[in-house]
C-alpha positions in Angstrom: 6.0 28.1 -0.4 7.3 25.6 -2.8 8.0 21.9 -1.6 9.9 19.1 -2.9 7.8 16.8 -4.9 8.8 13.1 -5.9 7.2 12.2 -9.4 7.2 8.5 -10.6 5.8 8.2 -14.3 4.6 4.9 -15.4 4.7 3.9 -19.0 4.9 1.0 -21.2 2.9 -1.6 -23.3 -0.7 -2.2 -22.8 -1.3 -5.1 -20.7 2.1 -5.1 -19.0 1.0 -4.1 -15.4 0.8 -0.4 -15.2 -2.5 -0.4 -13.5 -1.4 -3.0 -11.3 1.8 -0.9 -10.3 -0.2 2.2 -9.9 -2.6 0.5 -7.4 0.6 -0.6 -5.5 1.9 3.0 -5.4 -1.6 4.2 -4.3 -1.3 1.9 -1.2 2.1 3.3 -0.5 0.7 6.7 -0.2 1.2 8.2 -3.6 -1.2 10.4 -5.1 -2.0 8.8 -8.5 -3.2 10.1 -11.9 -4.0 7.9 -14.9 -3.7 9.2 -18.4 -2.8 12.9 -17.5 -2.3 14.9 -20.9 1.2 15.2 -21.4 1.1 19.0 -22.1 -0.6 19.4 -18.8 2.4 17.6 -16.9 4.5 20.7 -16.1 1.6 22.8 -14.8 0.4 19.9 -12.9 3.8 19.5 -11.1 3.8 23.4 -10.4 0.5 23.3 -8.7 1.1 20.4 -6.5 4.6 21.9 -5.7 2.8 25.3 -4.5 -0.4 23.5 -3.0 -1.1 23.6 0.7 -2.2 19.9 0.3 0.0 17.5 1.9 1.0 15.8 -1.2 4.7 14.9 -1.8 4.9 12.0 -3.9 3.0 11.4 -7.2 2.7 8.6 -9.6 1.4 9.1 -13.1 0.5 6.8 -15.9 1.4 7.9 -19.5 0.9 5.6 -22.3 -0.3 5.0 -25.9 -3.7 6.5 -24.9 -1.9 10.0 -25.3 -0.9 9.0 -28.7 -1.2 12.3 -30.3 1.1 14.0 -27.6 3.7 11.3 -27.1 6.2 13.0 -29.4 6.1 16.0 -26.9 7.0 13.9 -23.9 10.7 13.6 -24.2 11.1 17.3 -24.3 8.6 17.9 -21.5 10.2 15.2 -19.1 13.9 16.4 -19.9 12.8 20.1 -19.2 11.4 18.8 -15.7 14.5 16.9 -15.0 16.7 20.0 -15.8 14.6 22.0 -13.1 15.6 19.4 -10.5 12.5 17.6 -10.2 12.9 14.4 -8.2 11.6 12.0 -10.8 11.7 8.5 -12.2 10.3 7.2 -15.4 9.6 3.4 -15.0 8.8 1.5 -18.3 6.9 -1.8 -18.2 7.0 -4.4 -21.1 6.2 -8.0 -21.9 6.7 -10.6 -24.5 4.1 -10.6 -27.2 2.5 -14.0 -26.5 2.1 -13.3 -22.8 0.3 -9.9 -23.9 -1.9 -11.9 -26.3 -2.9 -14.3 -23.4 -3.6 -11.5 -21.1 -5.8 -9.7 -23.4 -7.8 -13.0 -24.2 -8.1 -13.6 -20.6 -9.4 -10.1 -19.7 -11.5 -9.8 -23.0 -10.2 -6.3 -23.4 -9.3 -4.7 -26.7 -5.9 -3.5 -27.5 -5.9 0.3 -28.1 -3.9 -0.2 -31.4 -5.5 -3.5 -32.6 -8.8 -2.0 -34.2 -8.9 -3.1 -37.9 -6.0 -5.4 -37.4 -4.8 -8.3 -35.4 -3.6 -8.1 -31.8 0.1 -8.7 -32.5 0.4 -6.1 -35.2 -1.2 -3.7 -32.6 1.5 -4.6 -30.1 4.2 -4.2 -32.5 3.0 -0.8 -33.5 2.7 0.2 -29.9 6.5 -0.9 -29.2 7.5 1.3 -32.0 5.7 4.3 -31.1 6.8 4.0 -27.3 10.5 3.5 -28.2 11.6 7.1 -27.4 10.0 6.9 -24.0 11.5 3.5 -23.3 14.9 5.0 -24.1 14.4 7.7 -21.4 13.5 5.2 -18.8 15.2 4.9 -15.5 14.0 1.5 -15.0 12.7 -1.1 -17.7 10.6 -3.8 -16.0 9.9 -6.9 -18.0 6.8 -8.5 -16.5 6.6 -11.6 -18.8 7.3 -14.1 -16.1 5.7 -12.7 -13.0 2.4 -13.8 -11.6 0.2 -11.2 -10.1 1.1 -11.5 -6.7 4.8 -11.7 -7.5 4.6 -8.5 -9.5 2.8 -6.7 -6.8 5.4 -7.7 -4.3 8.3 -6.8 -6.4 6.6 -3.2 -7.0 6.2 -2.5 -3.3 9.9 -3.8 -2.3 11.3 -1.7 -5.1 9.7 1.4 -4.0 9.9 0.8 -0.4 13.7 0.2 -0.7 14.1 3.5 -2.5 12.3 5.4 0.2 9.4 6.1 -1.9 6.8 4.4 0.0 5.7 3.5 3.5 6.2 0.1 5.0 3.5 -2.3 6.0 1.2 -1.0 8.8 -0.1 -3.0 11.7 -3.6 -1.8 12.8 -4.3 -3.0 16.3 -7.9 -2.6 17.6 -9.6 -3.1 20.9 -13.4 -3.5 21.0 -16.3 -4.8 23.2 -18.3 -7.7 22.1 -21.6 -5.8 23.3 -21.1 -3.3 20.5 -20.3 -6.0 17.8 -17.3 -7.3 16.0 -15.5 -4.7 14.0 -16.2 -5.6 10.2 -12.7 -4.6 9.0 -10.7 -6.8 11.2 -8.4 -9.6 9.4 -8.0 -11.5 12.8 -10.4 -11.4 15.8 -9.0 -12.7 19.1 -11.2 -13.0 22.0 -9.9 -12.2 25.4 -13.1 -12.7 27.5 -11.3 -15.5 29.2 -8.9 -13.2 30.9 -9.3 -12.0 34.5 -11.8 -9.2 34.5 -11.0 -6.0 36.3 -14.5 -4.8 36.2 -15.3 -7.0 39.2 -12.5 -5.2 41.1 -14.0 -2.1 42.7 -10.8 -0.1 42.5 -10.2 -0.8 38.9 -13.8 -0.8 37.5 -14.0 2.8 36.5 -10.4 2.7 34.8 -9.4 1.5 31.4 -6.8 -0.8 30.1 -4.3 1.8 29.7 -3.8 2.3 33.2 -0.8 0.6 34.8 -2.9 -0.8 37.8 -5.4 -2.6 35.3 -2.3 -4.0 33.2 -0.7 -5.2 36.4 -3.7 -7.1 37.4 -4.2 -8.8 34.1 -0.6 -9.7 33.2 0.4 -10.6 36.5 -1.8 -13.5 36.4 -0.8 -16.7 34.3 -3.5 -16.4 31.7 -2.6 -12.8 30.9 1.2 -13.5 30.4 0.8 -16.8 28.6 -1.7 -15.1 26.1 0.6 -12.3 25.4 3.4 -14.7 24.8 1.4 -16.9 22.4 0.1 -13.9 20.7 3.6 -12.5 19.9 4.5 -16.0 18.6 1.6 -16.0 16.4 2.1 -12.5 15.0 5.8 -13.3 14.4 4.4 -15.9 11.8 1.5 -14.0 10.6 2.5 -10.4 9.9 5.6 -11.5 7.4 3.1 -13.7 5.5 0.9 -10.6 5.1 4.0 -8.6 4.0 5.1 -11.3 1.6 1.4 -11.4 0.0 2.0 -7.6 -0.6 -0.8 -6.3 1.9 -0.3 -2.7 2.8 -2.2 -3.2 6.2 -3.0 -6.0 8.7 -5.8 -5.4 11.2 -5.8 -7.5 14.4 -8.8 -7.0 16.8 -9.0 -7.9 20.4 -12.4 -8.1 22.0 -13.5 -8.3 25.6 -17.1 -7.8 26.9 -17.3 -4.1 27.1 -14.1 -3.1 25.4 -12.9 -1.1 28.3 -10.3 -3.1 30.3 -8.9 -6.5 29.0 -8.8 -5.7 25.1 -7.4 -2.4 25.7 -4.6 -3.6 27.8 -3.7 -6.7 25.3 -3.9 -4.2 22.2 -1.5 -1.6 24.1 0.9 -4.3 25.1 1.1 -6.1 21.7 1.6 -2.8 20.2 4.6 -1.9 22.2 6.0 -5.2 21.3 5.6 -4.8 17.6 7.1 -1.3 17.7 10.2 -2.7 19.3 10.3 -5.3 16.5 10.5 -2.5 13.9 6.8 -2.4 12.7 4.7 0.6 12.0 1.8 0.1 14.3 -1.4 2.1 14.9 -3.5 1.3 18.0 -7.1 2.4 18.5 -9.7 1.6 21.2 -13.2 1.7 19.7 -15.1 1.3 22.9 -12.9 2.3 25.7 -14.9 5.5 26.6 
């Protein structure tokens, strides 16, 4: 059965930030393809629309590397729009002097500068992409952006348009006996909290059980730690988002990973969901 498909096409000048934009879209859940031959675009869209794969948003980079086929793009793209494809063409550009500096810093060769100087290559590229630029739904001048600023702008633009997922908070409980998780951004040690393991009727349970949670959080250390952790995350997570990170992973560790770390991760997860965050909670060592 044919499904709706959202397609974002990135084009523009070499060095203007297309690769950076594509990587951000990939982090937002887009299926990304770099340098797809233009003549294959209609067939590619048709295959994805009919595929059983759960792909409903795609980002494609089409630029001067497809030089021989660029004249075909306006006709192909217009035909797809007329068929009702949910599509957007984003064109990236930048001032010549800044492009020159970027190529000098990366030591990359401009695709049209062979046999001539860089600025002449940039000028030729502008001219050859003029028709595509005229079709763009958004023209993005990246001259005055730092890399972190541009990444943040890309994420905010597409999230606001409903084309990407928002920041994800990944909460993980673990036991120190099995080692610290390698992918954690922050590790919080909760082994100082009262340990249900030494309470006979709680030993066989885990931190998701209300009786275990009541035992931990009814005591001053448990309540104070949750309150302090909320304050800490209220500061930290917006900083992660501002930096443009797609995921922040916070790990809570106790001795065995069965009681205290599980209870804390679960309690913090409930709080962050109420604050509007997308949250994933997992318990590595809870049995």
